C-alpha positions as CSV (number, residue, x, y, z in Angstrom):
1,M,-7.0,180.0,54.2
2,L,-9.6,181.5,56.5
3,S,-11.0,178.1,57.5
4,L,-7.5,176.9,58.2
5,L,-6.8,179.9,60.4
6,L,-10.0,179.5,62.3
7,S,-9.3,175.8,62.7
8,C,-5.9,176.5,64.2
9,T,-7.3,179.1,66.5
10,R,-10.0,176.7,67.8
11,N,-7.4,173.9,68.3
12,D,-5.2,176.4,70.2
13,A,-8.1,177.4,72.4
14,Q,-9.0,173.7,73.0
15,D,-5.4,172.9,73.9
16,E,-5.3,175.8,76.3
17,F,-8.6,174.7,77.8
18,E,-7.3,171.2,78.3
19,R,-4.0,172.5,79.9
20,E,-6.1,174.4,82.4
21,A,-8.3,171.3,83.0
22,Y,-5.5,169.0,84.0
23,Q,-4.2,171.3,86.8
24,A,-4.9,170.4,90.4
25,P,-8.4,171.3,91.7
26,S,-8.7,174.7,93.2
27,G,-11.8,176.4,94.4
28,Y,-15.4,175.4,93.5
29,T,-18.7,176.8,92.5
30,Q,-20.9,176.8,95.6
31,T,-24.5,175.7,95.0
32,N,-27.3,174.8,97.3
33,A,-29.6,171.7,97.3
34,Q,-32.0,173.4,94.9
35,G,-29.3,174.2,92.3
36,Q,-29.0,177.9,93.1
37,V,-25.5,179.2,92.5
38,L,-24.3,180.9,95.7
39,E,-20.7,181.6,94.7
40,V,-19.0,181.2,91.3
41,D,-15.5,179.8,90.6
42,E,-14.8,181.3,87.1
43,N,-12.7,178.2,86.3
44,D,-15.5,175.7,86.9
45,W,-17.9,174.2,84.5
46,R,-16.9,176.2,81.4
47,I,-17.7,174.6,78.1
48,S,-14.7,173.7,75.9
49,P,-14.2,175.6,72.6
50,L,-15.2,172.5,70.6
51,Y,-18.6,172.3,72.3
52,Q,-19.5,176.0,72.7
53,G,-23.0,176.6,71.4
54,L,-23.7,172.9,71.4
55,V,-23.8,172.1,75.1
56,N,-24.8,173.8,78.3
57,L,-24.0,172.6,81.8
58,N,-25.5,173.8,85.0
59,A,-23.2,173.8,88.0
60,P,-23.7,170.5,89.9
61,F,-25.6,170.7,93.2
62,P,-25.3,170.7,96.1
63,N,-21.6,171.7,96.2
64,P,-20.2,171.2,98.8
65,A,-21.7,167.7,98.8
66,S,-22.2,165.3,101.7
67,V,-21.6,161.6,101.6
68,G,-25.0,159.9,101.5
69,S,-26.7,162.6,99.3
70,P,-26.2,162.5,95.5
71,I,-24.6,165.3,93.5
72,N,-27.0,166.3,90.7
73,F,-25.7,167.1,87.3
74,E,-27.6,168.4,84.3
75,I,-26.2,168.6,80.8
76,T,-28.2,170.2,78.0
77,I,-27.5,169.2,74.4
78,L,-28.5,172.0,72.1
79,G,-27.3,170.7,68.7
80,I,-28.6,167.7,66.9
81,Q,-25.9,165.0,66.6
82,S,-23.4,167.2,68.4
83,V,-22.1,164.9,71.2
84,P,-21.1,161.3,70.7
85,G,-21.7,159.8,74.1
86,L,-20.8,161.0,77.6
87,D,-18.2,159.8,80.0
88,V,-17.9,161.6,83.4
89,Q,-14.7,160.8,85.2
90,V,-12.6,161.7,88.3
91,R,-8.8,161.6,88.4
92,Y,-7.2,160.4,91.6
93,P,-3.9,161.8,93.0
94,D,-2.0,158.8,91.6
95,N,-3.3,159.6,88.1
96,R,-5.7,156.7,87.9
97,W,-9.1,157.5,86.5
98,N,-12.6,156.3,87.5
99,S,-15.7,156.6,85.4
100,L,-18.6,158.0,87.4
101,Y,-21.3,158.0,84.8
102,R,-21.6,157.0,81.1
103,S,-24.2,157.5,78.5
104,F,-23.8,155.3,75.4
105,D,-26.3,157.3,73.4
106,N,-24.5,158.3,70.2
107,P,-25.4,161.1,69.7
108,L,-26.7,162.3,73.0
109,P,-30.4,163.3,72.7
110,T,-31.1,167.0,72.5
111,G,-32.5,168.5,75.7
112,V,-31.7,168.1,79.3
113,T,-30.0,164.9,80.6
114,P,-29.9,164.8,84.4
115,F,-27.7,162.3,86.2
116,P,-26.8,161.9,89.9
117,I,-23.4,160.9,91.2
118,D,-22.8,159.4,94.6
119,P,-20.0,161.4,96.4
120,I,-18.4,158.2,97.7
121,Q,-17.4,157.4,94.1
122,L,-15.1,160.4,94.2
123,G,-13.0,158.8,96.8
124,E,-10.0,156.9,95.6
125,F,-10.7,153.9,97.8
126,G,-14.5,154.1,97.9
127,T,-14.5,155.1,101.5
128,V,-16.0,158.1,103.3
129,E,-12.5,159.3,104.3
130,S,-11.1,159.2,100.7
131,A,-14.2,160.9,99.4
132,R,-13.8,163.9,101.5
133,G,-11.9,166.8,100.0
134,L,-11.8,168.7,96.7
135,H,-12.1,166.6,93.5
136,R,-11.9,167.6,89.8
137,I,-14.6,166.1,87.6
138,Y,-14.2,165.8,83.8
139,L,-16.9,165.4,81.1
140,F,-15.6,163.7,77.9
141,D,-17.3,162.6,74.8
142,F,-16.6,159.0,73.6
143,N,-13.8,160.3,71.4
144,Q,-12.1,161.5,74.7
145,R,-12.6,165.1,73.7
146,L,-13.0,167.2,76.9
147,I,-16.4,168.9,77.1
148,S,-16.2,170.5,80.6
149,Y,-14.6,170.2,84.0
150,G,-15.0,171.5,87.5
151,D,-14.4,170.9,91.1
152,I,-16.6,169.3,93.8
153,L,-16.0,169.6,97.5
154,V,-17.2,166.6,99.6
155,E,-17.5,167.4,103.3
C-alpha cells in the first residue's frame, strides 16, 4: 500500500512538473561565459521528480546567448543505468519540435556529459532573426520522459 501511495505521489509530481514545463517561456537564468550564475529563475533547469538524485544539470552558459557563439550545456549522470539516452529539443510557436542534440548511449555514462548547442538552431527558420528571443529547451530521455527544461535568451 505504501509503495502504491508513493508511486501515485511521484506520478502526480511528475505530471505537475510537465504541466509547468509546457507553458510559454518566461524569464531565464542569467549566466556568464564561464558558467557563473548571475541571476536565477527558479523555474529553470529543475530536475523532474523521476530523475531527482540521478541527474544534475548546470544552467547553460552563456545566457543570454549570441548567435555565433555556442551555448554550453553540462548534464551529470549520478546513477548507474539511470538515463536511457538524451534528446534535447526546442518547441516552436506553431508546436513543431526540433531536436538540438541527441546521445544514443543507453544508458548514458555516469559523470559529466558536456554538449554545445548553436543558438541559430533555436530559430524556427534557422535564421538569425528567428533565433532571437526567448526559447524553452526540453531534455528528454529516449522514452520521452521529461528530465529538465529551461529558457534561453538569444540576443
